[in-house]
C-alpha positions in Angstrom: 71.9 -106.0 15.6 72.3 -102.3 15.0 72.0 -99.9 17.9 69.8 -96.8 17.7 69.6 -93.8 20.0 66.4 -92.0 20.9 67.0 -88.4 21.9 64.1 -86.3 23.2 64.0 -82.6 22.1 61.8 -80.1 23.8 61.9 -76.3 24.4 63.7 -77.1 27.6 66.6 -78.7 25.7 67.7 -82.2 24.7 67.7 -85.4 26.7 70.3 -87.6 25.1 70.0 -91.4 25.0 73.5 -92.4 25.8 72.9 -96.2 25.9 70.7 -96.7 22.8 68.7 -99.8 22.0 69.5 -102.8 19.7 66.7 -103.2 17.2 66.2 -105.7 14.5 64.7 -103.5 11.8 63.4 -100.1 10.9 59.9 -101.0 11.8 61.0 -101.2 15.4 62.8 -97.8 15.0 59.4 -96.3 13.9 58.0 -97.3 17.3 59.6 -94.1 18.5 56.2 -92.4 17.8 54.6 -94.6 20.5 57.1 -93.3 23.1 55.9 -89.7 22.7 52.6 -89.7 24.6 54.2 -91.3 27.7 57.2 -88.9 27.6 54.9 -85.9 27.1 52.5 -86.9 29.8 55.1 -86.1 32.4 55.9 -82.7 30.8 52.5 -81.1 30.1 53.3 -77.4 30.7 52.1 -75.8 33.9 53.6 -72.4 32.9 52.4 -72.2 29.3 49.9 -73.6 26.8 52.2 -74.9 24.1 55.0 -77.4 23.9 56.5 -79.7 21.3 58.1 -83.1 21.9 60.3 -84.6 19.3 62.1 -87.9 19.4 65.1 -88.0 17.0 66.4 -91.4 16.3 70.0 -91.8 15.2 72.0 -94.8 14.2 75.4 -95.9 15.6 77.2 -93.4 13.3 75.1 -90.5 14.6 73.0 -90.2 11.3 69.3 -89.3 11.8 67.1 -92.2 10.6 63.6 -91.2 12.0 61.9 -88.3 13.7 58.5 -88.1 15.4 56.9 -85.0 16.9 53.9 -84.5 19.2 52.6 -81.0 19.8 50.6 -79.9 22.8 48.4 -76.8 22.6 46.1 -75.6 25.3 43.6 -72.8 24.6 41.5 -70.8 27.1 37.9 -70.5 25.9 36.7 -68.1 28.6 36.6 -64.4 27.8 
């Protein structure tokens, strides 16, 4: 089975997936989008109101095969 790597990109930098995961097909690769809410939950900004979380999936040769992004935006409504 092919191995895919799921790197997390934020404004703080990149967290590399050094071990990867063996997945049977591209449908499983697309499941990267389901990882984002759990990853982002731990990183909701305390020092700002905007943050983007992107999972970039690459194959064994380092070629990008899928990308998913979740944007967080907080907005004060008090004046």
